[in-house]
C-alpha positions in Angstrom: 126.9 40.0 107.8 125.8 44.2 107.0 122.3 45.2 108.3 120.6 45.1 105.1 121.4 41.1 104.7 120.6 40.8 108.1 117.2 42.4 107.6 116.5 40.5 105.0 116.8 37.4 106.0 114.5 38.4 108.7 111.6 39.4 106.7 112.9 38.6 103.5 109.5 35.8 103.9 107.3 38.6 105.8 103.9 38.8 104.2 104.2 43.2 105.2 105.9 43.6 101.8 107.1 47.3 102.9 105.8 47.8 106.3 109.2 47.2 107.0 111.2 50.1 105.6 107.8 52.1 108.1 108.8 49.9 111.1 112.4 50.9 110.7 111.9 54.9 110.4 108.8 54.6 113.0 111.2 52.9 115.0 114.6 54.8 114.9 112.2 58.2 115.1 111.0 57.1 118.7 114.4 55.9 119.4 115.4 59.9 118.6 112.9 61.6 119.8 113.0 59.9 123.7 114.4 62.1 126.0 118.4 60.7 126.0 117.7 58.7 122.7 119.4 55.8 122.6 120.9 57.0 126.1 117.3 56.9 127.2 116.3 53.3 125.8 118.7 51.9 127.1 118.0 53.7 130.6 114.4 52.3 130.0 115.3 48.7 129.5 117.7 48.6 132.8 115.0 49.9 134.9 112.3 47.1 132.7 115.1 44.5 133.8 116.1 43.9 130.2 119.3 45.2 131.0 121.5 42.9 129.6 119.5 42.6 126.4 120.2 45.7 125.5 123.8 46.1 126.6 124.6 42.0 124.7 123.7 44.7 121.8 125.7 47.8 122.8 128.2 45.4 123.6 131.4 44.0 121.0 129.5 40.7 121.5 126.5 38.7 120.4 123.4 39.6 120.3 121.5 38.5 122.5 117.8 37.8 121.6 114.5 39.4 123.2 110.9 38.0 122.9 108.0 40.6 121.6 106.7 40.4 125.1 109.6 41.6 126.9 109.4 44.8 124.0 105.8 45.3 124.9 106.8 45.5 128.4 110.5 48.0 128.3 108.6 50.4 125.8 104.8 50.0 126.6 101.7 49.3 124.9 101.4 52.9 123.9 104.3 53.8 122.4 104.1 50.1 120.4 100.9 51.7 119.6 102.5 54.5 118.0 104.7 53.4 116.2 102.4 51.0 115.1 100.3 53.4 113.6 103.4 55.0 111.7 104.4 52.0 110.4 100.5 50.8 109.4 101.2 47.5 111.0 98.9 46.0 114.1 100.5 46.2 117.4 101.2 42.3 118.0 102.7 42.5 114.4 104.9 45.6 115.6 106.1 44.3 118.7 107.1 41.0 117.4 109.0 43.1 114.7 110.7 45.3 116.8 112.1 42.4 119.2 113.8 41.7 115.3 114.8 45.1 114.4 116.2 46.3 117.5 118.9 44.2 117.9 121.0 45.4 114.8 119.4 49.1 114.8 121.2 49.4 118.1 123.7 47.3 117.2 124.5 48.7 114.1 124.4 52.5 115.8 127.3 51.1 118.4 129.6 50.0 116.3 132.6 50.4 118.5 130.6 49.3 121.5 130.3 52.8 122.9 126.5 54.8 122.7 127.1 57.7 120.0 128.0 61.4 122.3 125.3 62.7 120.9 123.4 60.2 121.8 121.2 59.6 118.7 120.9 57.1 115.8 122.5 58.0 113.1 119.9 57.8 111.1 122.3 58.3 107.3 125.0 56.1 108.6 121.8 53.5 108.9 119.9 54.8 105.3 123.0 54.0 103.9 123.7 50.8 105.2 119.7 50.2 103.7 120.7 51.2 100.6 117.4 53.9 101.6 114.2 52.2 102.8 113.5 52.8 99.3 115.2 50.5 98.8 114.4 48.1 101.3 111.3 48.2 100.4 112.1 47.0 97.1 113.9 44.6 97.9 111.8 42.8 100.3 109.0 43.0 97.8 111.9 41.5 94.9 112.5 38.8 97.6 108.3 37.6 98.4 107.7 37.8 94.7 110.9 35.3 93.9 110.2 32.2 92.0 112.9 30.0 91.2 113.5 29.6 87.3 113.5 26.5 85.6 114.9 25.2 82.3 112.8 22.1 81.9 110.1 21.1 83.9 110.7 19.7 87.4 115.1 21.3 87.0 116.1 23.5 88.9 118.9 26.1 87.6 
């Protein structure tokens, strides 16, 4: 499943509209702007007792889930507030959404089980997989507003 398919299935029925694309951009910027980039994020997870979770995202196996409480514990409420502000969401919304987004972003950034040499999320590669953030926002809007077509009353085709 592509990153776009994964995120679409995760947010397809979300009431936040285009906020998901803002969250993805803010999350990527947050990771890349922190000291050490992706390696710094991995270290922070290890320091806060969630090293096994992020290691599963980097590794080639199945991604372990993360709770919104663990996201808050690892990243801190100040960082979540900054991300939320940039994405146009509340802090409560952002921790839950990051619990869905972060595993996929980290997993996609480390396809061979290794952190990139520069320690950064490759924004171009991730956006290419998403068809651009604008395309992603449009896709969310279409999925949210989609209604089944009816050929005759009561029959779906």
